[in-house]
N, CA, C and O atoms as CSV, one atom per row, in Angstrom:
chain,resi,resn,atom,element,x,y,z
A,1,MET,N,N,62.930,-61.759,-56.877
A,1,MET,CA,C,62.658,-61.970,-55.462
A,1,MET,C,C,62.894,-60.656,-54.710
A,1,MET,O,O,63.875,-59.954,-54.953
A,2,ASN,N,N,61.991,-60.345,-53.809
A,2,ASN,CA,C,62.097,-59.127,-53.011
A,2,ASN,C,C,63.003,-59.348,-51.808
A,2,ASN,O,O,63.098,-60.450,-51.267
A,3,ILE,N,N,63.652,-58.291,-51.415
A,3,ILE,CA,C,64.524,-58.326,-50.239
A,3,ILE,C,C,63.687,-58.341,-48.962
A,3,ILE,O,O,63.998,-59.053,-48.007
A,4,TRP,N,N,62.619,-57.540,-48.963
A,4,TRP,CA,C,61.816,-57.353,-47.759
A,4,TRP,C,C,60.486,-58.078,-47.855
A,4,TRP,O,O,59.893,-58.184,-48.928
A,5,SER,N,N,60.030,-58.574,-46.713
A,5,SER,CA,C,58.760,-59.273,-46.628
A,5,SER,C,C,57.582,-58.301,-46.684
A,5,SER,O,O,56.540,-58.599,-47.267
A,6,GLU,N,N,57.768,-57.139,-46.069
A,6,GLU,CA,C,56.710,-56.121,-46.044
A,6,GLU,C,C,57.339,-54.736,-46.051
A,6,GLU,O,O,58.371,-54.496,-45.424
A,7,ILE,N,N,56.692,-53.831,-46.776
A,7,ILE,CA,C,57.125,-52.443,-46.812
A,7,ILE,C,C,55.900,-51.578,-46.586
A,7,ILE,O,O,54.850,-51.804,-47.187
A,8,ARG,N,N,56.036,-50.593,-45.722
A,8,ARG,CA,C,54.915,-49.702,-45.398
A,8,ARG,C,C,55.296,-48.250,-45.669
A,8,ARG,O,O,56.462,-47.863,-45.585
A,9,ASN,N,N,54.288,-47.471,-45.992
A,9,ASN,CA,C,54.483,-46.033,-46.220
A,9,ASN,C,C,53.441,-45.240,-45.449
A,9,ASN,O,O,52.866,-44.282,-45.966
A,10,ASP,N,N,53.202,-45.647,-44.208
A,10,ASP,CA,C,52.106,-45.064,-43.433
A,10,ASP,C,C,52.558,-44.128,-42.305
A,10,ASP,O,O,51.747,-43.750,-41.460
A,11,PHE,N,N,53.828,-43.753,-42.282
A,11,PHE,CA,C,54.285,-42.802,-41.268
A,11,PHE,C,C,54.791,-41.539,-41.954
A,11,PHE,O,O,55.690,-41.585,-42.794
A,12,GLU,N,N,54.193,-40.406,-41.578
A,12,GLU,CA,C,54.632,-39.125,-42.112
A,12,GLU,C,C,55.084,-38.229,-40.971
A,12,GLU,O,O,54.349,-38.007,-40.009
A,13,ASP,N,N,56.297,-37.718,-41.092
A,13,ASP,CA,C,56.813,-36.739,-40.144
A,13,ASP,C,C,56.378,-35.380,-40.686
A,13,ASP,O,O,56.986,-34.851,-41.616
A,14,GLU,N,N,55.330,-34.825,-40.101
A,14,GLU,CA,C,54.748,-33.583,-40.620
A,14,GLU,C,C,55.692,-32.397,-40.474
A,14,GLU,O,O,55.700,-31.512,-41.330
A,15,GLU,N,N,56.486,-32.359,-39.413
A,15,GLU,CA,C,57.446,-31.268,-39.234
A,15,GLU,C,C,58.514,-31.298,-40.327
A,15,GLU,O,O,58.924,-30.257,-40.840
A,16,GLU,N,N,58.950,-32.488,-40.669
A,16,GLU,CA,C,59.986,-32.675,-41.678
A,16,GLU,C,C,59.384,-32.667,-43.089
A,16,GLU,O,O,60.083,-32.398,-44.067
A,17,GLY,N,N,58.074,-32.966,-43.185
A,17,GLY,CA,C,57.409,-33.023,-44.480
A,17,GLY,C,C,57.819,-34.233,-45.299
A,17,GLY,O,O,57.895,-34.166,-46.526
A,18,LYS,N,N,58.086,-35.355,-44.606
A,18,LYS,CA,C,58.550,-36.561,-45.295
A,18,LYS,C,C,57.758,-37.783,-44.864
A,18,LYS,O,O,57.377,-37.921,-43.701
A,19,VAL,N,N,57.518,-38.671,-45.830
A,19,VAL,CA,C,56.919,-39.968,-45.553
A,19,VAL,C,C,58.054,-40.971,-45.453
A,19,VAL,O,O,58.924,-41.026,-46.322
A,20,TYR,N,N,58.042,-41.754,-44.402
A,20,TYR,CA,C,59.075,-42.758,-44.184
A,20,TYR,C,C,58.641,-44.075,-44.818
A,20,TYR,O,O,57.509,-44.522,-44.633
A,21,ILE,N,N,59.546,-44.684,-45.560
A,21,ILE,CA,C,59.312,-45.999,-46.153
A,21,ILE,C,C,59.989,-47.007,-45.235
A,21,ILE,O,O,61.215,-47.099,-45.184
A,22,ASP,N,N,59.159,-47.769,-44.504
A,22,ASP,CA,C,59.647,-48.736,-43.518
A,22,ASP,C,C,59.602,-50.138,-44.101
A,22,ASP,O,O,58.612,-50.527,-44.721
A,23,ALA,N,N,60.675,-50.898,-43.905
A,23,ALA,CA,C,60.758,-52.248,-44.451
A,23,ALA,C,C,60.991,-53.270,-43.345
A,23,ALA,O,O,61.624,-52.991,-42.327
A,24,TYR,N,N,60.455,-54.462,-43.585
A,24,TYR,CA,C,60.549,-55.568,-42.637
A,24,TYR,C,C,61.057,-56.797,-43.387
A,24,TYR,O,O,60.557,-57.119,-44.465
A,25,LEU,N,N,62.046,-57.478,-42.820
A,25,LEU,CA,C,62.632,-58.646,-43.476
A,25,LEU,C,C,61.761,-59.892,-43.350
A,25,LEU,O,O,61.788,-60.761,-44.223
A,26,THR,N,N,60.983,-59.983,-42.259
A,26,THR,CA,C,60.162,-61.167,-42.016
A,26,THR,C,C,58.716,-60.739,-41.730
A,26,THR,O,O,58.463,-59.567,-41.452
A,27,PRO,N,N,57.782,-61.670,-41.796
A,27,PRO,CA,C,56.395,-61.346,-41.451
A,27,PRO,C,C,56.123,-61.335,-39.945
A,27,PRO,O,O,54.973,-61.202,-39.528
A,28,ASP,N,N,57.163,-61.471,-39.133
A,28,ASP,CA,C,57.040,-61.485,-37.676
A,28,ASP,C,C,56.555,-60.122,-37.178
A,28,ASP,O,O,57.202,-59.104,-37.426
A,29,ASP,N,N,55.419,-60.102,-36.477
A,29,ASP,CA,C,54.845,-58.864,-35.955
A,29,ASP,C,C,55.736,-58.186,-34.918
A,29,ASP,O,O,55.580,-56.992,-34.662
A,30,ASN,N,N,56.659,-58.921,-34.322
A,30,ASN,CA,C,57.554,-58.365,-33.305
A,30,ASN,C,C,58.821,-57.756,-33.900
A,30,ASN,O,O,59.609,-57.136,-33.187
A,31,GLU,N,N,59.014,-57.934,-35.202
A,31,GLU,CA,C,60.210,-57.391,-35.834
A,31,GLU,C,C,60.120,-55.868,-35.909
A,31,GLU,O,O,59.070,-55.308,-36.224
A,32,GLU,N,N,61.229,-55.218,-35.616
A,32,GLU,CA,C,61.287,-53.763,-35.734
A,32,GLU,C,C,61.680,-53.423,-37.167
A,32,GLU,O,O,62.652,-53.956,-37.702
A,33,GLY,N,N,60.917,-52.538,-37.772
A,33,GLY,CA,C,61.193,-52.146,-39.147
A,33,GLY,C,C,62.390,-51.222,-39.246
A,33,GLY,O,O,62.858,-50.661,-38.255
A,34,LYS,N,N,62.869,-51.080,-40.468
A,34,LYS,CA,C,64.014,-50.208,-40.744
A,34,LYS,C,C,63.581,-49.218,-41.824
A,34,LYS,O,O,62.967,-49.610,-42.816
A,35,VAL,N,N,63.896,-47.953,-41.635
A,35,VAL,CA,C,63.583,-46.944,-42.641
A,35,VAL,C,C,64.580,-47.106,-43.785
A,35,VAL,O,O,65.789,-46.976,-43.594
A,36,ILE,N,N,64.053,-47.393,-44.979
A,36,ILE,CA,C,64.932,-47.599,-46.137
A,36,ILE,C,C,64.940,-46.391,-47.068
A,36,ILE,O,O,65.828,-46.252,-47.909
A,37,ALA,N,N,63.936,-45.512,-46.912
A,37,ALA,CA,C,63.875,-44.303,-47.744
A,37,ALA,C,C,62.938,-43.300,-47.094
A,37,ALA,O,O,62.083,-43.652,-46.281
A,38,LYS,N,N,63.124,-42.030,-47.478
A,38,LYS,CA,C,62.228,-40.960,-47.051
A,38,LYS,C,C,61.812,-40.205,-48.312
A,38,LYS,O,O,62.639,-39.899,-49.171
A,39,VAL,N,N,60.515,-39.912,-48.405
A,39,VAL,CA,C,59.984,-39.190,-49.561
A,39,VAL,C,C,59.515,-37.822,-49.100
A,39,VAL,O,O,58.634,-37.720,-48.246
A,40,ASN,N,N,60.099,-36.769,-49.661
A,40,ASN,CA,C,59.704,-35.404,-49.355
A,40,ASN,C,C,58.385,-35.135,-50.068
A,40,ASN,O,O,58.318,-35.215,-51.295
A,41,THR,N,N,57.336,-34.818,-49.313
A,41,THR,CA,C,56.015,-34.639,-49.904
A,41,THR,C,C,55.888,-33.350,-50.698
A,41,THR,O,O,54.993,-33.234,-51.535
A,42,SER,N,N,56.751,-32.390,-50.460
A,42,SER,CA,C,56.702,-31.123,-51.196
A,42,SER,C,C,57.492,-31.175,-52.489
A,42,SER,O,O,56.997,-30.786,-53.547
A,43,THR,N,N,58.721,-31.656,-52.400
A,43,THR,CA,C,59.616,-31.639,-53.566
A,43,THR,C,C,59.596,-32.941,-54.361
A,43,THR,O,O,60.112,-32.997,-55.478
A,44,LYS,N,N,58.997,-33.996,-53.783
A,44,LYS,CA,C,58.960,-35.330,-54.389
A,44,LYS,C,C,60.353,-35.963,-54.486
A,44,LYS,O,O,60.560,-36.914,-55.239
A,45,GLU,N,N,61.299,-35.425,-53.718
A,45,GLU,CA,C,62.655,-35.976,-53.687
A,45,GLU,C,C,62.680,-37.214,-52.790
A,45,GLU,O,O,62.068,-37.236,-51.723
A,46,VAL,N,N,63.399,-38.239,-53.243
A,46,VAL,CA,C,63.529,-39.475,-52.475
A,46,VAL,C,C,64.946,-39.554,-51.911
A,46,VAL,O,O,65.930,-39.458,-52.645
A,47,GLU,N,N,65.028,-39.731,-50.594
A,47,GLU,CA,C,66.313,-39.908,-49.915
A,47,GLU,C,C,66.430,-41.390,-49.563
A,47,GLU,O,O,65.663,-41.901,-48.748
A,48,TYR,N,N,67.377,-42.064,-50.169
A,48,TYR,CA,C,67.561,-43.497,-49.921
A,48,TYR,C,C,68.502,-43.703,-48.743
A,48,TYR,O,O,69.621,-43.190,-48.737
A,49,LEU,N,N,68.046,-44.451,-47.750
A,49,LEU,CA,C,68.863,-44.793,-46.592
A,49,LEU,C,C,69.437,-46.196,-46.739
A,49,LEU,O,O,70.366,-46.568,-46.022
A,50,ASP,N,N,68.890,-46.968,-47.656
A,50,ASP,CA,C,69.387,-48.304,-47.986
A,50,ASP,C,C,69.454,-48.365,-49.508
A,50,ASP,O,O,68.420,-48.326,-50.175
A,51,ASP,N,N,70.648,-48.460,-50.058
A,51,ASP,CA,C,70.826,-48.433,-51.511
A,51,ASP,C,C,70.088,-49.552,-52.236
A,51,ASP,O,O,69.771,-49.415,-53.417
A,52,ARG,N,N,69.813,-50.647,-51.555
A,52,ARG,CA,C,69.084,-51.753,-52.195
A,52,ARG,C,C,67.681,-51.333,-52.607
A,52,ARG,O,O,67.100,-51.917,-53.521
A,53,ALA,N,N,67.132,-50.323,-51.938
A,53,ALA,CA,C,65.785,-49.851,-52.261
A,53,ALA,C,C,65.724,-49.203,-53.645
A,53,ALA,O,O,64.647,-49.107,-54.234
A,54,ARG,N,N,66.858,-48.762,-54.163
A,54,ARG,CA,C,66.898,-48.143,-55.497
A,54,ARG,C,C,66.513,-49.120,-56.599
A,54,ARG,O,O,65.948,-48.720,-57.616
A,55,THR,N,N,66.817,-50.409,-56.398
A,55,THR,CA,C,66.584,-51.400,-57.444
A,55,THR,C,C,65.573,-52.480,-57.069
A,55,THR,O,O,65.222,-53.309,-57.909
A,56,ASP,N,N,65.106,-52.483,-55.838
A,56,ASP,CA,C,64.133,-53.480,-55.409
A,56,ASP,C,C,62.745,-53.099,-55.922
A,56,ASP,O,O,62.265,-51.994,-55.668
A,57,ALA,N,N,62.106,-54.016,-56.643
A,57,ALA,CA,C,60.803,-53.738,-57.265
A,57,ALA,C,C,59.737,-53.377,-56.225
A,57,ALA,O,O,58.965,-52.441,-56.432
A,58,TYR,N,N,59.692,-54.098,-55.130
A,58,TYR,CA,C,58.685,-53.839,-54.092
A,58,TYR,C,C,58.900,-52.457,-53.472
A,58,TYR,O,O,57.943,-51.710,-53.270
A,59,ALA,N,N,60.150,-52.118,-53.173
A,59,ALA,CA,C,60.452,-50.808,-52.593
A,59,ALA,C,C,60.069,-49.698,-53.565
A,59,ALA,O,O,59.483,-48.693,-53.162
A,60,GLN,N,N,60.395,-49.873,-54.831
A,60,GLN,CA,C,60.066,-48.860,-55.832
A,60,GLN,C,C,58.551,-48.707,-55.999
A,60,GLN,O,O,58.055,-47.603,-56.226
A,61,GLU,N,N,57.830,-49.806,-55.887
A,61,GLU,CA,C,56.364,-49.759,-55.959
A,61,GLU,C,C,55.803,-48.883,-54.834
A,61,GLU,O,O,54.923,-48.054,-55.065
A,62,MET,N,N,56.316,-49.074,-53.623
A,62,MET,CA,C,55.826,-48.306,-52.478
A,62,MET,C,C,56.256,-46.845,-52.562
A,62,MET,O,O,55.495,-45.953,-52.185
A,63,ILE,N,N,57.457,-46.597,-53.047
A,63,ILE,CA,C,57.932,-45.224,-53.214
A,63,ILE,C,C,57.084,-44.507,-54.260
A,63,ILE,O,O,56.674,-43.364,-54.056
A,64,ASN,N,N,56.821,-45.179,-55.380
A,64,ASN,CA,C,55.995,-44.572,-56.424
A,64,ASN,C,C,54.573,-44.330,-55.952
A,64,ASN,O,O,53.962,-43.324,-56.314
A,65,GLU,N,N,54.041,-45.235,-55.150
A,65,GLU,CA,C,52.702,-45.047,-54.580
A,65,GLU,C,C,52.682,-43.790,-53.712
A,65,GLU,O,O,51.729,-43.011,-53.750
A,66,THR,N,N,53.729,-43.607,-52.943
A,66,THR,CA,C,53.845,-42.426,-52.079
A,66,THR,C,C,53.948,-41.158,-52.911
A,66,THR,O,O,53.305,-40.157,-52.593
A,67,LEU,N,N,54.743,-41.185,-53.965
A,67,LEU,CA,C,54.915,-40.025,-54.830
A,67,LEU,C,C,53.618,-39.634,-55.527
A,67,LEU,O,O,53.395,-38.456,-55.807
A,68,ASN,N,N,52.770,-40.602,-55.805
A,68,ASN,CA,C,51.532,-40.355,-56.536
A,68,ASN,C,C,50.352,-39.994,-55.636
A,68,ASN,O,O,49.261,-39.721,-56.136
A,69,GLN,N,N,50.548,-39.989,-54.339
A,69,GLN,CA,C,49.450,-39.651,-53.415
A,69,GLN,C,C,49.256,-38.165,-53.332
A,69,GLN,O,O,48.380,-37.696,-52.606
């Protein structure tokens, strides 16, 4: 079972050179997402802001998708 209802990787901070992995607990469109990880597009280093993202299958899927882009 996944922790988050939805995870997105569609925000990139170009100055920082990182893609933010945003997670949402519910499918509610009014819910504010939480950044659970940042992926450095140059070094491919992942900075975890929520340790649960290290082992969550859905989070890892989105992180790997980001790394492979």
